[in-house]
C-alpha positions in Angstrom: -4.3 -31.3 -77.3 -5.7 -28.3 -75.5 -9.2 -29.4 -76.9 -8.6 -33.0 -75.3 -7.6 -31.4 -72.1 -10.5 -29.3 -71.9 -12.8 -32.2 -72.6 -11.2 -34.3 -69.9 -11.6 -31.5 -67.4 -15.3 -31.1 -68.3 -15.8 -35.1 -67.8 -14.1 -34.7 -64.6 -16.1 -31.9 -63.5 -19.4 -33.5 -64.5 -18.7 -36.7 -62.6 -17.8 -34.7 -59.6 -21.0 -32.6 -59.6 -22.9 -36.0 -60.1 -21.2 -37.6 -57.0 -22.0 -34.2 -55.0 -25.7 -34.3 -56.0 -26.1 -37.9 -55.2 -24.7 -37.3 -51.8 -26.9 -34.4 -51.1 -30.0 -36.4 -52.3 -28.9 -39.1 -49.9 -28.7 -36.7 -47.2 -32.3 -35.6 -47.6 -33.6 -39.0 -47.6 -31.9 -39.6 -44.2 -33.1 -36.4 -42.8 -36.7 -37.4 -43.9 -36.5 -40.9 -42.5 -35.2 -39.8 -39.0 -38.0 -37.1 -38.9 -40.8 -39.9 -39.4 -39.1 -41.9 -36.9 -39.1 -39.1 -34.3 -42.9 -38.6 -34.9 -43.8 -42.1 -34.5 -41.4 -42.2 -31.3 -43.4 -38.9 -30.0 -46.8 -40.3 -30.5 -45.7 -43.6 -28.4 -44.4 -41.3 -25.6 -47.5 -39.3 -25.5 -50.0 -42.3 -25.1 -51.4 -42.4 -21.8 -50.2 -45.4 -19.5 -51.7 -46.7 -16.6 -49.4 -47.0 -13.3 -50.1 -48.2 -9.7 -50.3 -45.2 -7.2 -50.0 -45.0 -3.4 -52.6 -46.4 -1.2 -53.9 -48.9 -4.0 -55.5 -46.2 -6.0 -55.2 -46.6 -10.0 -53.6 -43.8 -11.8 -53.0 -42.8 -15.4 -50.2 -40.7 -16.6 -48.8 -39.2 -19.9 -46.6 -36.9 -21.7 -47.0 -34.1 -24.6 -45.1 -31.4 -26.1 -46.5 -28.0 -26.8 -45.8 -25.7 -30.0 -43.6 -23.5 -28.0 -41.4 -26.5 -27.1 -42.5 -26.9 -23.6 -42.3 -30.5 -22.3 -45.3 -31.5 -20.1 -46.2 -34.6 -18.2 -49.5 -35.2 -16.3 -50.8 -37.9 -13.7 -54.1 -38.6 -12.7 -55.1 -40.6 -9.4 -58.5 -42.0 -8.6 -60.5 -40.6 -5.9 -63.7 -38.6 -5.2 -62.6 -36.3 -6.9 -60.1 -37.4 -9.2 -56.8 -35.5 -9.1 -55.0 -34.3 -12.2 -51.4 -33.1 -11.5 -49.7 -31.3 -14.5 -46.3 -30.2 -14.8 -44.5 -28.4 -17.6 -40.8 -27.4 -18.2 -39.0 -25.3 -20.6 -35.4 -24.0 -20.7 -34.8 -25.1 -17.0 -38.2 -23.0 -15.9 -40.6 -25.1 -14.5 -44.5 -25.0 -13.3 -47.1 -27.1 -11.9 -50.6 -27.2 -11.0 -53.8 -29.7 -10.0 -57.0 -29.9 -11.7 -59.8 -32.1 -10.0 -63.1 -33.7 -11.3 -65.5 -36.0 -10.4 -65.5 -38.8 -13.1 -68.1 -40.9 -11.2 -70.7 -38.5 -12.6 -69.8 -39.4 -16.4 -71.3 -42.8 -17.0 -69.3 -43.5 -20.2 -66.0 -42.9 -18.3 -66.2 -46.6 -16.8 -66.9 -48.1 -20.1 -64.1 -46.5 -21.9 -61.2 -45.3 -19.6 -58.3 -45.5 -22.1 -60.2 -43.3 -24.9 -61.1 -40.7 -22.0 -57.5 -40.1 -21.1 -56.5 -40.0 -24.6 -58.7 -37.3 -25.3 -57.8 -35.5 -22.0 -54.0 -35.5 -23.0 -55.2 -33.9 -26.3 -57.1 -31.3 -24.3 -54.2 -30.4 -22.0 -52.0 -30.2 -25.3 -54.4 -27.6 -26.8 -54.8 -25.4 -23.6 -53.4 -21.8 -24.3 -53.0 -20.9 -20.6 -52.3 -24.3 -18.9 -52.0 -23.8 -15.2 -52.6 -20.0 -15.5 -56.4 -19.6 -16.0 -58.1 -20.6 -12.9 -61.6 -20.4 -14.6 -60.7 -22.8 -17.6 -62.5 -26.0 -17.7 -61.0 -29.3 -19.0 -63.7 -31.1 -21.3 -63.3 -34.0 -23.3 -66.0 -35.4 -26.0 -66.3 -38.5 -24.3 -68.0 -36.7 -21.1 -69.2 -33.7 -23.2 -72.9 -34.2 -22.1 -72.0 -35.2 -18.5 -72.8 -33.0 -15.5 -70.7 -30.1 -14.9 -68.8 -31.6 -11.8 -67.5 -34.5 -14.2 -65.3 -31.8 -15.9 -61.7 -30.9 -14.5 -61.2 -27.4 -13.0 -58.1 -26.1 -11.7 -57.8 -26.2 -7.8 -54.2 -25.6 -7.2 -52.7 -22.5 -8.7 -49.6 -22.8 -10.7 -46.4 -23.0 -8.8 -43.5 -21.7 -10.7 -39.9 -22.5 -10.4 -37.1 -20.7 -12.1 -33.9 -21.8 -13.0 -31.0 -19.8 -11.2 -29.2 -17.6 -13.5 -25.4 -18.4 -13.3 -22.8 -15.9 -12.8 -20.9 -14.5 -15.9 -17.5 -16.1 -15.2 -19.3 -19.5 -14.7 -21.1 -19.0 -17.9 -18.1 -18.5 -19.9 -16.1 -21.2 -18.3 -18.9 -23.5 -19.2 -18.9 -22.2 -22.8 -15.2 -22.7 -23.1 -15.3 -26.3 -21.6 -18.2 -27.5 -23.8 -17.3 -25.8 -27.0 -17.5 -28.3 -29.8 -17.9 -28.1 -33.6 -21.4 -27.9 -34.6 -23.0 -31.3 -35.4 -24.1 -30.4 -38.8 -20.5 -29.9 -40.0 -20.1 -33.7 -40.0 -22.8 -34.1 -42.5 -21.2 -31.5 -45.0 -19.5 -32.9 -48.2 -15.8 -33.2 -47.9 -15.1 -31.0 -51.0 -11.3 -31.3 -50.8 -11.5 -35.4 -50.5 -13.7 -35.3 -53.6 -11.5 -32.8 -55.6 -8.4 -35.1 -54.8 -10.0 -38.4 -55.7 -11.6 -37.4 -59.0 -9.1 -34.8 -60.1 -5.2 -35.0 -59.5 -2.4 -32.8 -60.0 -2.8 -29.2 -61.0 -6.7 -29.5 -61.5 -7.5 -30.2 -57.9 -8.0 -26.6 -56.9 -9.9 -26.0 -60.1 -12.5 -29.0 -59.3 -12.8 -27.9 -55.8 -13.9 -24.3 -57.0 -16.9 -26.0 -58.8 -17.8 -28.2 -56.0 -18.1 -25.4 -53.7 -20.1 -23.5 -56.1 -22.4 -26.4 -57.0 -23.0 -27.3 -53.3 -23.9 -23.6 -52.4 -26.9 -23.9 -54.9 
């Protein structure tokens, strides 16, 4: 009888471990899919779009994210020269600046405006000292061989706006009011529920121990 009980327990535990493993694999597949969807969404957001501007002048605008998680946006307005306004924000701190360039000096621009602004958005994203280096020049492959005046140079220095630091009392109140369980907890496997579902009676705690051990692997 003891040997039969041991076999039944082992069978129960094996089934539990199989269920746990399947749930972990499903969770990984879901996270990978969400990651791909986010990449596609970000790519659509960063694509430049043409917008009407004041005074009847056409404008292009776009968004991009830098490696340090800064969220930036830019807006270019037609004129002589063109104006390229850049704004970036991270953690409530924000800075802005303006670049100018004479695109009339680049003959290739008129024939392929969309490609030009896509390349410009990538050039802005790669800038290490965006809005901080007055000597930097923004160049794109489409107008690489064009005269120097066609390339964008910073004309308005960076203006930084820092987020006000809240007092200690207000910070603690905000933490207390907004304290909620971490979102990842909802994705964890309900070990107790599985143990009660597949093992009953005195074996529940025993099965729960094996699930905890396996889930931590």
